[in-house]
N, C-alpha and C positions, 0 to 999 in steps of 0.2 A: 446177442440181444436184438440186433437188427433183423436177423432171420426170423426171430419170434414175432416181431412187431408186424411184419407184412401180412402173415395169415390173419392176425387179429383185425387189421384194417379190412382185408378182403371179406371177412365174415360179416362186417357191417354193411357191405354193399348190398343193394337190391336194385331191381329195375327202376322203381320210382326214384331212388336216390341218384342213380346214374342219369336218368332223364332230366331230373331237376338240375343237376350240375351242367348238363348239356345246354339246357335253356338259359341258365345263368351265364354261361360262357358266351353264347350267341348274343344275349342282351348286352353284355359288356363290350364285346369286340367284333361282333358281326359274324355272319355265317361262314366267311372264309376262314375264321380261326378255329372252326370246329373240326378237329381231327381226333382219332383214337389216342394218339400219343399225347396231345395237349390235354384232352379230357382226363386221361389217366394221371397226368401230372397234377391236375387240379384236385383230383380225388386222393392223391398220395398212394397210388398203386401202379403196378406194371401194366402196360397196355394189354397184355394177354388176359389179365384179370377181367377186363370188360367184355370179353367175348362170351362169357356166360350169360350176359344180359342183353347183348346186341351183336349182330353179325357184321360189324364193320360200319364204314361211313354211310352206306345206303341205309342200313338199319337205324343209324342215328337220326337220319332225316325222317324216317318213318316214326321214330320215337319222338321227335319234336312235334309232329302232328298229333300223336297220341297224347302227349303231355298237354298240348294246347287245348284239345277238346275235353280232356279230363278236368282242366281248370274251368272251362265254360260250364260243364255239368255240375261242378261243385258250387259255382256261383248260383246256378239255377236252384240247386237243392237248398242252399242256405237262404234264398230269398222267396221261396214259395209261399210261406205263411204270410209274409208281408204283401205278396201279390194278391192273395185271396182277400185280405182286408182292403187293399187299395181298390179292388174291382167290385167290391160288394154292392156299390150303388152306381156303377158305371153304366152308361147308356149304350155304349158300343158293344158289338158282338164280342164275346169273351175269347173266341179263337184269335181275333185280331190282337186283343190285349196280350195274349200269351205269346204270339209270334213277336210282338214288339219287345216283350220281356226277353225272349231268346236273343233277339238282335242286339239289345242293350248289353246283355251278358257277354255276347261275342265281342262287341265293340270294346268293352272294358278289358277283356283279355288281350285284344289287339293293342290297346294303348299301353298295357303293361309289358307286352313283348312285341313291339313293332317289327323287329328284325326277323321274327318267325313267320309273319304273315305271308310273305311270298312263297314259303314252303307249304304253308297250309293251303294256299290258293292253287298251287300247281301240282304238288306231290300226289294227291289222290288220283290225278288223271292217269298215272301209271300203275295204279293198284286196283285190281278188280274189287267190286263192292264187297264180295264175300270175304276178302282178305284184309279189309281195312280194320283199323284198330277198334277195340271194344268201345271206347268213349265216342268215336265218330258214329258207330252203329247205334249206340244208345241215344245220342242227340237226334239223329235222323229219324229213328223210330218214334221218339217223343213228338217230333213235329208232325209226322204222319198220324200219330194217335190223336193229337189235337184236332186235326182236320177230320179224322174219322168220327170222333165224338161230336163234331159239329154237323155231321151228316153228309159230308161231301162224298161223291162217288170217286172211283179211282182216277178217272180222267181229270176231274176238277182238282183233286188233291195234288196230282202231279203238276198241273199248271200253276197252282198257287205255290207249291214247293219250289219249282224252278224260278218263278218270279221272285220269291223271297230270297233264295240263295244268291241269285244273280245280282239283285240290287244291293244286298248286304255286303257281299264281297267287293263288288265294283265300287261302291261308295267309299269303303274303307281303304281300298287300294289307291285312291286319289290322295296321295300323301304330300302335304304342304312342305314337309322338310326337304323334299327333293327339288323344290323351287330355288332354294338358296344355293348360290354358286360359291360364295366366299363368306362363311359365317363370321369371320373376323373383321370384315369391312363395314364401317358404320354408314357409308354413303349408300342409300337404297339402290341406286342404279348399279353401282359396282357390286353391292352385296348380292343382288339377284342376277348379275351377269348380263343386264340388259344392253350394255355397251357391245356385247358380242352379236347382237341381233340388228340387222340392217333395218332402219326405220322405213326405208322405201319398200323393202321386200316383206317385212313382217310387222306392219303397223298394228294389227289387232293383237298379236301376241305381246308386243311391247306394252300395249294398253292394258291387257288383261292379266298378265303374269303377276303384277303386284297384288291383284285381287285373290290370287291363289293362296297367298300367305294368310289371308283372312278367312279361308275356307273353314267352316265349322262342320266337321264331319258328323258330329252327333246330331246336330239339328237337321242337317241334310238327310241323314240316315232315317230319322224318325218321320220327318215331314214327307220325304219321298215314299217311304214305306206305307204311311197312312194313305197317301194318294193312290198308290198302286193297289193296295188291298181293298180300298173302297170301290174299286172297279171290278173286283172279283164277283163271281156269282153269290147270291144270298145263300147262307147256310140253311139247310132244311131244319136243323135244330142246333142248339149250342149248349152242350151239357158238360163243358170241360170241368167246371167247378161244381158239378152236380146241381146247377141251377136251372137246367133245361129239362125238356122231356126226353124220355128214353124210348 
């Protein structure tokens, strides 16, 4: 009976199922907990059963990035109709509105899976563009399509893209949770570990670290993005939602 149940479980596996379980494991216990053996145990299969869907730990890391961007794309797909309604009377250029929507979708997924963000930020650096996951390619193509429909040439599009990605990732990587030294300590000074910092050597750090806890990454993300994008060149046209000239 036991021998019969294992193939049944294995047949229910798929790459999305395996990647969803990997993300859930990292959400619960952090990146260090992610191993083929542990993931297989969570799925109720032998470790070798996973190699049909991923080629080991390195493949799992790539899979985390794939699952992350797939979730971003899904959020964008499900919110596009509302975005069209919300921007129907907006005065700002629609390409900016759309990039803000992408940034907010990205931030929502970061907040849902904060332990995955470091992998998302660093992992693509070791993977050539042509070999990156389909969800990453789709989102990047979407951003470039937005800029192309607005009429930006290649040079301007690349400048805006790099500015957009750099700000979005950088803003979200400033994680206020890492400010806390001892979560169980009620005294603010001890909780933040400020007693470890010499007041003579690090006066500004001691003064400003408590403010890190109040950091509102969503507000900083949108306010900073608006400021940066407002300094970009004017779009020759803006037809993202078929409201401009072609």
